[in-house]
N, CA, C, O and the ligand as a Tripos MOL2 file, in Angstrom:
@<TRIPOS>MOLECULE
protein
  241   239    61     0     0
PROTEIN
NO_CHARGES

@<TRIPOS>ATOM
      1 N           0.7560   -1.1580   -0.1220 N.3       1 MET1
      2 CA         -0.0310    0.0230   -0.0870 C.3       1 MET1
      3 C           0.7820    1.3790   -0.0100 C.2       1 MET1
      4 O           1.8460    1.3770    0.6100 O.2       1 MET1
      5 N           0.4090    2.3260   -0.5040 N.am      2 PHE2
      6 CA          0.9480    3.5650   -0.3830 C.3       2 PHE2
      7 C           0.1750    4.6760    0.1840 C.2       2 PHE2
      8 O          -1.0530    4.6880    0.0910 O.2       2 PHE2
      9 N           0.8080    5.5740    0.7460 N.am      3 LYS3
     10 CA          0.0480    6.8020    1.2420 C.3       3 LYS3
     11 C          -0.0740    7.8770    0.1600 C.2       3 LYS3
     12 O           0.9590    8.1810   -0.4360 O.2       3 LYS3
     13 N          -1.1330    8.4400   -0.1350 N.am      4 VAL4
     14 CA         -1.2190    9.6270   -1.1960 C.3       4 VAL4
     15 C          -0.6860   10.9140   -0.4550 C.2       4 VAL4
     16 O          -1.2160   11.2690    0.5980 O.2       4 VAL4
     17 N           0.3700   11.6100   -1.0120 N.am      5 LYS5
     18 CA          0.7900   12.7970   -0.3630 C.3       5 LYS5
     19 C           0.7370   14.0410   -1.3830 C.2       5 LYS5
     20 O           0.6360   13.8430   -2.5940 O.2       5 LYS5
     21 N           0.7920   15.0090   -0.9720 N.am      6 ILE6
     22 CA          1.0040   16.0900   -1.9370 C.3       6 ILE6
     23 C           2.0500   17.0840   -1.0800 C.2       6 ILE6
     24 O           2.3700   17.0300    0.1070 O.2       6 ILE6
     25 N           2.4730   18.0490   -2.1840 N.am      7 LEU7
     26 CA          3.4080   19.0180   -1.4900 C.3       7 LEU7
     27 C           2.7480   20.1180   -1.0720 C.2       7 LEU7
     28 O           1.8620   20.5720   -1.7960 O.2       7 LEU7
     29 N           3.0680   20.7540    0.1950 N.am      8 CYS8
     30 CA          2.3650   22.0050    0.4100 C.3       8 CYS8
     31 C           2.8670   23.1840   -0.4260 C.2       8 CYS8
     32 O           4.0740   23.4270   -0.4210 O.2       8 CYS8
     33 N           2.1040   23.8590   -1.0750 N.am      9 PRO9
     34 CA          2.6970   25.0830   -1.8780 C.3       9 PRO9
     35 C           3.2480   26.2090   -1.2340 C.2       9 PRO9
     36 O           3.8370   27.0700   -1.8880 O.2       9 PRO9
     37 N           3.0990   26.2900    0.1040 N.am     10 SER10
     38 CA          3.7640   27.1870    0.8920 C.3      10 SER10
     39 C           5.1130   26.9120    1.4700 C.2      10 SER10
     40 O           6.0620   27.6900    1.5680 O.2      10 SER10
     41 N           5.0270   25.7200    1.8180 N.am     11 THR11
     42 CA          6.3740   25.2990    2.6910 C.3      11 THR11
     43 C           7.1150   24.1850    1.7110 C.2      11 THR11
     44 O           8.3000   23.8880    1.8590 O.2      11 THR11
     45 N           6.4000   23.7010    0.8540 N.am     12 GLN12
     46 CA          7.0890   22.5720    0.1660 C.3      12 GLN12
     47 C           7.3270   21.2190    0.8560 C.2      12 GLN12
     48 O           8.0530   20.3350    0.4010 O.2      12 GLN12
     49 N           6.6010   21.1520    2.0580 N.am     13 GLN13
     50 CA          6.6300   20.0280    2.8040 C.3      13 GLN13
     51 C           5.5960   18.9460    2.5650 C.2      13 GLN13
     52 O           4.4320   19.3160    2.4110 O.2      13 GLN13
     53 N           5.8670   17.7150    2.5190 N.am     14 PRO14
     54 CA          5.0510   16.7110    1.9750 C.3      14 PRO14
     55 C           3.6670   16.5760    3.1870 C.2      14 PRO14
     56 O           3.8840   16.4430    4.3910 O.2      14 PRO14
     57 N           2.5160   16.6290    2.6920 N.am     15 VAL15
     58 CA          1.3230   16.5850    3.2720 C.3      15 VAL15
     59 C           0.4350   15.1350    3.0760 C.2      15 VAL15
     60 O          -0.0670   14.8170    1.9980 O.2      15 VAL15
     61 N           0.3420   14.3640    4.2520 N.am     16 ASP16
     62 CA         -0.3650   13.2420    4.0690 C.3      16 ASP16
     63 C          -1.8840   13.7110    3.8570 C.2      16 ASP16
     64 O          -2.4610   14.5430    4.5580 O.2      16 ASP16
     65 N          -2.4420   13.0020    2.7240 N.am     17 THR17
     66 CA         -3.9000   13.3530    2.4820 C.3      17 THR17
     67 C          -4.8230   12.3670    3.2100 C.2      17 THR17
     68 O          -6.0450   12.4350    3.0790 O.2      17 THR17
     69 N          -4.2810   11.5420    3.9020 N.am     18 GLY18
     70 CA         -5.1140   10.5180    4.7920 C.3      18 GLY18
     71 C          -5.4920    9.4800    3.7770 C.2      18 GLY18
     72 O          -6.1340    8.5620    4.2860 O.2      18 GLY18
     73 N          -5.2710    9.3540    2.4360 N.am     19 ILE19
     74 CA         -5.7410    8.3060    1.6100 C.3      19 ILE19
     75 C          -4.5060    7.2880    1.4140 C.2      19 ILE19
     76 O          -3.3470    7.5910    1.1300 O.2      19 ILE19
     77 N          -5.0100    6.0890    1.6220 N.am     20 ALA20
     78 CA         -3.9080    4.9690    1.2330 C.3      20 ALA20
     79 C          -4.7000    4.0920    0.0340 C.2      20 ALA20
     80 O          -5.9010    3.8220    0.0390 O.2      20 ALA20
     81 N          -3.7810    3.7440   -0.9270 N.am     21 THR21
     82 CA         -4.1970    3.1750   -1.9200 C.3      21 THR21
     83 C          -3.1750    2.2690   -2.3820 C.2      21 THR21
     84 O          -2.0660    2.3690   -1.8570 O.2      21 THR21
     85 N          -3.3780    1.3320   -3.3490 N.am     22 SER22
     86 CA         -2.4370    0.4210   -4.1130 C.3      22 SER22
     87 C          -2.0370    1.1700   -5.3810 C.2      22 SER22
     88 O          -2.7750    2.0340   -5.8550 O.2      22 SER22
     89 N          -0.8660    0.8370   -5.9320 N.am     23 GLN23
     90 CA         -0.4560    1.2760   -7.2470 C.3      23 GLN23
     91 C          -1.5670    1.1310   -8.2450 C.2      23 GLN23
     92 O          -1.8550    2.0660   -8.9930 O.2      23 GLN23
     93 N          -2.2230   -0.0670   -8.2740 N.am     24 GLN24
     94 CA         -3.2270   -0.2870   -9.2220 C.3      24 GLN24
     95 C          -4.3900    0.4120   -9.2310 C.2      24 GLN24
     96 O          -4.8800    0.7570  -10.3060 O.2      24 GLN24
     97 N          -4.9900    0.7160   -8.0260 N.am     25 SER25
     98 CA         -6.1010    1.4110   -7.8510 C.3      25 SER25
     99 C          -5.9480    2.9490   -8.0160 C.2      25 SER25
    100 O          -6.8420    3.7080   -8.3910 O.2      25 SER25
    101 N          -4.6680    3.2960   -7.6770 N.am     26 TRP26
    102 CA         -4.3330    4.8060   -7.7990 C.3      26 TRP26
    103 C          -4.2680    4.9350   -9.3960 C.2      26 TRP26
    104 O          -4.6850    6.0060   -9.8360 O.2      26 TRP26
    105 N          -3.9250    4.2400  -10.0820 N.am     27 GLU27
    106 CA         -3.7540    4.4290  -11.7140 C.3      27 GLU27
    107 C          -5.0390    4.3620  -12.1720 C.2      27 GLU27
    108 O          -5.2740    4.9860  -13.2070 O.2      27 GLU27
    109 N          -6.1250    3.6210  -11.5370 N.am     28 SER28
    110 CA         -7.4440    3.6540  -12.3540 C.3      28 SER28
    111 C          -8.2860    4.7100  -11.7330 C.2      28 SER28
    112 O          -9.4090    4.8160  -12.2260 O.2      28 SER28
    113 N          -8.0040    5.4670  -10.8140 N.am     29 THR29
    114 CA         -8.6280    6.3760  -10.0890 C.3      29 THR29
    115 C          -8.5720    7.8350  -10.7750 C.2      29 THR29
    116 O          -7.5850    8.0690  -11.4730 O.2      29 THR29
    117 N          -9.5000    8.7780  -10.6370 N.am     30 SER30
    118 CA         -9.3060   10.0060  -11.1030 C.3      30 SER30
    119 C          -9.6100   11.0950   -9.9890 C.2      30 SER30
    120 O         -10.6500   11.7540   -9.9950 O.2      30 SER30
    121 N          -8.6850   11.2180   -9.1000 N.am     31 ALA31
    122 CA         -8.6680   11.9800   -8.0170 C.3      31 ALA31
    123 C          -8.6760   13.5020   -8.3620 C.2      31 ALA31
    124 O          -7.5980   13.9940   -8.6950 O.2      31 ALA31
    125 N          -9.8240   14.3280   -8.3160 N.am     32 THR32
    126 CA         -9.9520   15.5820   -8.5970 C.3      32 THR32
    127 C         -10.5590   16.3310   -7.4940 C.2      32 THR32
    128 O         -11.4870   15.8560   -6.8390 O.2      32 THR32
    129 N         -10.0180   17.5890   -7.2520 N.am     33 ASN33
    130 CA        -10.8330   18.7240   -6.3910 C.3      33 ASN33
    131 C         -10.7040   18.0120   -5.0310 C.2      33 ASN33
    132 O         -11.7060   18.1100   -4.3230 O.2      33 ASN33
    133 N          -9.8550   17.4390   -4.6170 N.am     34 ASN34
    134 CA         -9.6770   16.9230   -3.0970 C.3      34 ASN34
    135 C          -9.1290   17.9860   -2.3860 C.2      34 ASN34
    136 O          -8.4060   18.8850   -2.8140 O.2      34 ASN34
    137 N          -9.6300   17.7570   -1.0240 N.am     35 ARG35
    138 CA         -9.0280   18.9520   -0.1110 C.3      35 ARG35
    139 C          -8.4250   18.2570    1.2660 C.2      35 ARG35
    140 O          -8.9970   17.3290    1.8370 O.2      35 ARG35
    141 N          -7.4090   18.7400    1.6310 N.am     36 VAL36
    142 CA         -6.6630   18.4240    2.8340 C.3      36 VAL36
    143 C          -6.2820   19.2990    3.5250 C.2      36 VAL36
    144 O          -5.8200   20.2720    2.9290 O.2      36 VAL36
    145 N          -6.3040   19.3320    4.8820 N.am     37 ARG37
    146 CA         -5.9940   20.2470    5.9190 C.3      37 ARG37
    147 C          -4.4670   20.1600    6.0510 C.2      37 ARG37
    148 O          -3.9450   19.0670    6.2740 O.2      37 ARG37
    149 N          -3.7440   21.2600    5.9230 N.am     38 CYS38
    150 CA         -2.2200   21.1440    5.8330 C.3      38 CYS38
    151 C          -1.5260   21.5600    7.2730 C.2      38 CYS38
    152 O          -1.5380   22.7130    7.7050 O.2      38 CYS38
    153 N          -0.9180   20.4330    7.9470 N.am     39 PRO39
    154 CA         -0.4310   20.5460    9.1300 C.3      39 PRO39
    155 C           0.7470   21.7440    9.1240 C.2      39 PRO39
    156 O           1.0770   22.2780   10.1830 O.2      39 PRO39
    157 N           1.3230   22.1050    7.9000 N.am     40 HIS40
    158 CA          2.4470   23.0120    8.0030 C.3      40 HIS40
    159 C           2.0280   24.3230    8.0140 C.2      40 HIS40
    160 O           2.6210   25.0590    8.8020 O.2      40 HIS40
    161 N           1.1010   24.8290    7.2960 N.am     41 CYS41
    162 CA          0.5720   26.0720    7.1080 C.3      41 CYS41
    163 C          -0.6860   26.3640    7.5000 C.2      41 CYS41
    164 O          -1.1250   27.4930    7.2790 O.2      41 CYS41
    165 N          -1.4470   25.4220    8.1260 N.am     42 SER42
    166 CA         -2.8570   25.5310    8.6040 C.3      42 SER42
    167 C          -3.8330   25.8400    7.4760 C.2      42 SER42
    168 O          -5.0090   26.0460    7.7770 O.2      42 SER42
    169 N          -3.4670   25.8880    6.2750 N.am     43 GLU43
    170 CA         -4.3600   26.0120    5.1510 C.3      43 GLU43
    171 C          -4.8440   24.8300    4.7300 C.2      43 GLU43
    172 O          -4.2270   23.7790    4.9020 O.2      43 GLU43
    173 N          -6.0790   24.9120    4.0990 N.am     44 THR44
    174 CA         -6.7980   23.9660    3.3250 C.3      44 THR44
    175 C          -6.3110   23.8550    1.9890 C.2      44 THR44
    176 O          -6.5280   24.8340    1.2750 O.2      44 THR44
    177 N          -5.6890   22.8700    1.4760 N.am     45 HIS45
    178 CA         -5.3000   22.7430    0.0950 C.3      45 HIS45
    179 C          -6.2030   21.9450   -0.8580 C.2      45 HIS45
    180 O          -6.6550   20.8260   -0.6110 O.2      45 HIS45
    181 N          -6.3940   22.6040   -1.8910 N.am     46 THR46
    182 CA         -7.2500   21.7290   -2.9000 C.3      46 THR46
    183 C          -6.2230   21.0690   -3.8390 C.2      46 THR46
    184 O          -5.2140   21.6810   -4.1880 O.2      46 THR46
    185 N          -6.5050   19.7520   -4.2630 N.am     47 TRP47
    186 CA         -5.3990   19.0290   -5.0870 C.3      47 TRP47
    187 C          -5.9810   18.0130   -6.0310 C.2      47 TRP47
    188 O          -6.9420   17.3120   -5.7120 O.2      47 TRP47
    189 N          -5.4280   17.9520   -7.1100 N.am     48 ASP48
    190 CA         -5.8780   17.0710   -8.0740 C.3      48 ASP48
    191 C          -4.7560   15.8190   -8.2860 C.2      48 ASP48
    192 O          -3.6080   15.8730   -7.8430 O.2      48 ASP48
    193 N          -5.1750   14.9650   -8.8610 N.am     49 LYS49
    194 CA         -4.3040   13.7560   -9.1260 C.3      49 LYS49
    195 C          -2.9070   13.9070   -9.3920 C.2      49 LYS49
    196 O          -2.0390   13.2940   -8.7710 O.2      49 LYS49
    197 N          -2.6500   14.8610  -10.4710 N.am     50 PRO50
    198 CA         -1.2490   15.2330  -10.8720 C.3      50 PRO50
    199 C          -0.4820   15.9120   -9.7850 C.2      50 PRO50
    200 O           0.7440   15.9810   -9.8680 O.2      50 PRO50
    201 N          -1.0250   16.3350   -8.9320 N.am     51 ASP51
    202 CA         -0.2990   17.1560   -7.6600 C.3      51 ASP51
    203 C           0.1520   16.1270   -6.7030 C.2      51 ASP51
    204 O           1.0520   16.4230   -5.9180 O.2      51 ASP51
    205 N          -0.4000   14.8980   -6.6820 N.am     52 ALA52
    206 CA         -0.1080   13.9700   -5.5120 C.3      52 ALA52
    207 C           1.0020   13.0880   -6.0400 C.2      52 ALA52
    208 O           1.3810   13.0730   -7.2110 O.2      52 ALA52
    209 N           1.5250   12.2880   -4.9630 N.am     53 PHE53
    210 CA          2.5710   11.3440   -5.3630 C.3      53 PHE53
    211 C           2.3410   10.2520   -4.1700 C.2      53 PHE53
    212 O           1.7260   10.3990   -3.1140 O.2      53 PHE53
    213 N           2.9830    9.1860   -4.6410 N.am     54 LEU54
    214 CA          2.6840    8.0490   -3.7140 C.3      54 LEU54
    215 C           3.9250    7.8590   -2.9880 C.2      54 LEU54
    216 O           5.0110    7.9850   -3.5540 O.2      54 LEU54
    217 N           3.8030    7.5260   -1.6080 N.am     55 GLU55
    218 CA          4.9180    7.1960   -0.6840 C.3      55 GLU55
    219 C           4.5240    5.6460   -0.0680 C.2      55 GLU55
    220 O           3.4500    5.3090    0.4280 O.2      55 GLU55
    221 N           5.6240    4.9050   -0.2460 N.am     56 GLY56
    222 CA          5.4860    3.5510    0.1070 C.3      56 GLY56
    223 C           5.3280    3.5220    1.5780 C.2      56 GLY56
    224 O           5.8850    4.3020    2.3510 O.2      56 GLY56
    225 N           4.4870    2.5170    1.9200 N.am     57 VAL57
    226 CA          4.4310    2.2530    3.5030 C.3      57 VAL57
    227 C           5.0060    0.6110    3.5340 C.2      57 VAL57
    228 O           4.5940   -0.3910    2.9500 O.2      57 VAL57
    229 N           6.0660    0.8090    4.4230 N.am     58 SER58
    230 CA          6.5270   -0.6780    4.6390 C.3      58 SER58
    231 C           5.8430   -1.6280    5.3390 C.2      58 SER58
    232 O           5.3510   -1.3950    6.4430 O.2      58 SER58
    233 N           5.7730   -2.6740    4.7880 N.am     59 ALA59
    234 CA          4.8680   -3.8240    5.3990 C.3      59 ALA59
    235 C           5.4270   -4.1700    6.6790 C.2      59 ALA59
    236 O           6.6390   -4.1660    6.8980 O.2      59 ALA59
    237 N           4.5240   -4.4770    7.5460 N.am     60 GLY60
    238 CA          4.9980   -5.1360    8.8320 C.3      60 GLY60
    239 C           4.6340   -4.4750    9.9210 C.2      60 GLY60
    240 O           4.9510   -4.8970   11.0340 O.2      60 GLY60
    241 ZN          0.4560   23.9060    3.3690 Zn       61 ZN61
@<TRIPOS>BOND
     1     1     2 1
     2     2     3 1
     3     3     4 2
     4     3     5 am
     5     5     6 1
     6     6     7 1
     7     7     8 2
     8     7     9 am
     9     9    10 1
    10    10    11 1
    11    11    12 2
    12    11    13 am
    13    13    14 1
    14    14    15 1
    15    15    16 2
    16    15    17 am
    17    17    18 1
    18    18    19 1
    19    19    20 2
    20    19    21 am
    21    21    22 1
    22    22    23 1
    23    23    24 2
    24    23    25 am
    25    25    26 1
    26    26    27 1
    27    27    28 2
    28    27    29 am
    29    29    30 1
    30    30    31 1
    31    31    32 2
    32    31    33 am
    33    33    34 1
    34    34    35 1
    35    35    36 2
    36    35    37 am
    37    37    38 1
    38    38    39 1
    39    39    40 2
    40    39    41 am
    41    41    42 1
    42    42    43 1
    43    43    44 2
    44    43    45 am
    45    45    46 1
    46    46    47 1
    47    47    48 2
    48    47    49 am
    49    49    50 1
    50    50    51 1
    51    51    52 2
    52    51    53 am
    53    53    54 1
    54    54    55 1
    55    55    56 2
    56    55    57 am
    57    57    58 1
    58    58    59 1
    59    59    60 2
    60    59    61 am
    61    61    62 1
    62    62    63 1
    63    63    64 2
    64    63    65 am
    65    65    66 1
    66    66    67 1
    67    67    68 2
    68    67    69 am
    69    69    70 1
    70    70    71 1
    71    71    72 2
    72    71    73 am
    73    73    74 1
    74    74    75 1
    75    75    76 2
    76    75    77 am
    77    77    78 1
    78    78    79 1
    79    79    80 2
    80    79    81 am
    81    81    82 1
    82    82    83 1
    83    83    84 2
    84    83    85 am
    85    85    86 1
    86    86    87 1
    87    87    88 2
    88    87    89 am
    89    89    90 1
    90    90    91 1
    91    91    92 2
    92    91    93 am
    93    93    94 1
    94    94    95 1
    95    95    96 2
    96    95    97 am
    97    97    98 1
    98    98    99 1
    99    99   100 2
   100    99   101 am
   101   101   102 1
   102   102   103 1
   103   103   104 2
   104   103   105 am
   105   105   106 1
   106   106   107 1
   107   107   108 2
   108   107   109 am
   109   109   110 1
   110   110   111 1
   111   111   112 2
   112   111   113 am
   113   113   114 1
   114   114   115 1
   115   115   116 2
   116   115   117 am
   117   117   118 1
   118   118   119 1
   119   119   120 2
   120   119   121 am
   121   121   122 1
   122   122   123 1
   123   123   124 2
   124   123   125 am
   125   125   126 1
   126   126   127 1
   127   127   128 2
   128   127   129 am
   129   129   130 1
   130   130   131 1
   131   131   132 2
   132   131   133 am
   133   133   134 1
   134   134   135 1
   135   135   136 2
   136   135   137 am
   137   137   138 1
   138   138   139 1
   139   139   140 2
   140   139   141 am
   141   141   142 1
   142   142   143 1
   143   143   144 2
   144   143   145 am
   145   145   146 1
   146   146   147 1
   147   147   148 2
   148   147   149 am
   149   149   150 1
   150   150   151 1
   151   151   152 2
   152   151   153 am
   153   153   154 1
   154   154   155 1
   155   155   156 2
   156   155   157 am
   157   157   158 1
   158   158   159 1
   159   159   160 2
   160   159   161 am
   161   161   162 1
   162   162   163 1
   163   163   164 2
   164   163   165 am
   165   165   166 1
   166   166   167 1
   167   167   168 2
   168   167   169 am
   169   169   170 1
   170   170   171 1
   171   171   172 2
   172   171   173 am
   173   173   174 1
   174   174   175 1
   175   175   176 2
   176   175   177 am
   177   177   178 1
   178   178   179 1
   179   179   180 2
   180   179   181 am
   181   181   182 1
   182   182   183 1
   183   183   184 2
   184   183   185 am
   185   185   186 1
   186   186   187 1
   187   187   188 2
   188   187   189 am
   189   189   190 1
   190   190   191 1
   191   191   192 2
   192   191   193 am
   193   193   194 1
   194   194   195 1
   195   195   196 2
   196   195   197 am
   197   197   198 1
   198   198   199 1
   199   199   200 2
   200   199   201 am
   201   201   202 1
   202   202   203 1
   203   203   204 2
   204   203   205 am
   205   205   206 1
   206   206   207 1
   207   207   208 2
   208   207   209 am
   209   209   210 1
   210   210   211 1
   211   211   212 2
   212   211   213 am
   213   213   214 1
   214   214   215 1
   215   215   216 2
   216   215   217 am
   217   217   218 1
   218   218   219 1
   219   219   220 2
   220   219   221 am
   221   221   222 1
   222   222   223 1
   223   223   224 2
   224   223   225 am
   225   225   226 1
   226   226   227 1
   227   227   228 2
   228   227   229 am
   229   229   230 1
   230   230   231 1
   231   231   232 2
   232   231   233 am
   233   233   234 1
   234   234   235 1
   235   235   236 2
   236   235   237 am
   237   237   238 1
   238   238   239 1
   239   239   240 2
@<TRIPOS>SUBSTRUCTURE
     1 MET1         2 RESIDUE 1 A MET
     2 PHE2         6 RESIDUE 1 A PHE
     3 LYS3        10 RESIDUE 1 A LYS
     4 VAL4        14 RESIDUE 1 A VAL
     5 LYS5        18 RESIDUE 1 A LYS
     6 ILE6        22 RESIDUE 1 A ILE
     7 LEU7        26 RESIDUE 1 A LEU
     8 CYS8        30 RESIDUE 1 A CYS
     9 PRO9        34 RESIDUE 1 A PRO
    10 SER10       38 RESIDUE 1 A SER
    11 THR11       42 RESIDUE 1 A THR
    12 GLN12       46 RESIDUE 1 A GLN
    13 GLN13       50 RESIDUE 1 A GLN
    14 PRO14       54 RESIDUE 1 A PRO
    15 VAL15       58 RESIDUE 1 A VAL
    16 ASP16       62 RESIDUE 1 A ASP
    17 THR17       66 RESIDUE 1 A THR
    18 GLY18       70 RESIDUE 1 A GLY
    19 ILE19       74 RESIDUE 1 A ILE
    20 ALA20       78 RESIDUE 1 A ALA
    21 THR21       82 RESIDUE 1 A THR
    22 SER22       86 RESIDUE 1 A SER
    23 GLN23       90 RESIDUE 1 A GLN
    24 GLN24       94 RESIDUE 1 A GLN
    25 SER25       98 RESIDUE 1 A SER
    26 TRP26      102 RESIDUE 1 A TRP
    27 GLU27      106 RESIDUE 1 A GLU
    28 SER28      110 RESIDUE 1 A SER
    29 THR29      114 RESIDUE 1 A THR
    30 SER30      118 RESIDUE 1 A SER
    31 ALA31      122 RESIDUE 1 A ALA
    32 THR32      126 RESIDUE 1 A THR
    33 ASN33      130 RESIDUE 1 A ASN
    34 ASN34      134 RESIDUE 1 A ASN
    35 ARG35      138 RESIDUE 1 A ARG
    36 VAL36      142 RESIDUE 1 A VAL
    37 ARG37      146 RESIDUE 1 A ARG
    38 CYS38      150 RESIDUE 1 A CYS
    39 PRO39      154 RESIDUE 1 A PRO
    40 HIS40      158 RESIDUE 1 A HIS
    41 CYS41      162 RESIDUE 1 A CYS
    42 SER42      166 RESIDUE 1 A SER
    43 GLU43      170 RESIDUE 1 A GLU
    44 THR44      174 RESIDUE 1 A THR
    45 HIS45      178 RESIDUE 1 A HIS
    46 THR46      182 RESIDUE 1 A THR
    47 TRP47      186 RESIDUE 1 A TRP
    48 ASP48      190 RESIDUE 1 A ASP
    49 LYS49      194 RESIDUE 1 A LYS
    50 PRO50      198 RESIDUE 1 A PRO
    51 ASP51      202 RESIDUE 1 A ASP
    52 ALA52      206 RESIDUE 1 A ALA
    53 PHE53      210 RESIDUE 1 A PHE
    54 LEU54      214 RESIDUE 1 A LEU
    55 GLU55      218 RESIDUE 1 A GLU
    56 GLY56      222 RESIDUE 1 A GLY
    57 VAL57      226 RESIDUE 1 A VAL
    58 SER58      230 RESIDUE 1 A SER
    59 ALA59      234 RESIDUE 1 A ALA
    60 GLY60      238 RESIDUE 1 A GLY
    61 ZN61       241 GROUP 0 **** ****
């Protein structure tokens, strides 16, 4: 599984969107107009799939 993250546009820090996905389901989804509360700058960021990246979660 992967965590879906975006980069905060203000601080360039990774923000966990709270979404977990597999590579396969991520490729078949069309995530648009999502919102996430940013812990770095306290803003709410709107993000689309191209803004996001996957971070692997180690099993175990
Ligand atoms: Zn932010």
